[in-house]
C-alpha positions, 0 to 999 in steps of 0.5 A: 019248529018252522022251516025258517028256524030249521034253516037258520037255527034259533032266532037271536032275538033277546041276545042283547039289550037295546038302548033307549029308542033302539029296537032289535031285529034279527036277520038270517045268518050268513053261511060260509062259502067256498070257491075253488079256483082251478089254476091251469098253466098260469104263467107268471113272468119274472122280468130281468132284474126285478126278481119278483112277479104277480098274477091275479087269481081272482077279483071279488065283486064290489061287496063286503067280503070276509075271507076266513081261510085259504088252502093252496095246492099248486105245482109249479115249474121253473122256466129254466132259462139261462140266467133266469129261474133255473133249478138252483134258484130259490123262490118265495111264494105268497098270496095277498091283496096287493101285487108284489112290488119288491122281493121282500114279500110283506104286508098286503102282498102276503096277507092271505098266505104268508111267504113260503120258501120253495125248495131250490134244486128242482125245476118242479116243486109244490106250493101246498099251504093253508091258513085255516085258523092261523096267521094271517088272521081273517081278512075283511075285503071292503069297498074301496080296497083292493078287490083282487087276490094275487099269487106273488113270487120273489126270487132268491137271486138276481136274474140276468134273463126274463123267465117264467114260473108255470102253475097248475092246481087249485086255490080254495077260498073260504068266505062270508059275503055280507052284502053291499049296503051303500052302493 
């Protein structure tokens, strides 16, 4: 067995039957990659009356990225400004390819990690969740679509003061990069 076969496994030649005037060519397999985002004192500001906010966690290169899974292990602290996000305020948190645009975190605002409700009643809480082999399904991030990944939040109650949430911890993204063949 040659070194290339040991690294990539058996060649897939003959796996399918090409049609007339079509040739089959096998290529190296892509391996699953993991990037760990270290989040340190990331402040997400919630403006008075909007009750939702976002922060960019990362921006992918202009490439064909196939996101397979995400694990989140974040601790957050509410700002506790009077009329803002106090201990009793419930918050929903999610991760997606679009910034939060309303308090109903749906669609591409939470297409990586679905909206998760954090406990009300504490100033400090955790956002620990993963989507390994679960919903949402694997996500293709292609050219022309949003290449950014956002941490999104929405408050359960209407605020009368601008306030913050401060995050610390890690976000792990598991993905394949398929390359960019058009630009």
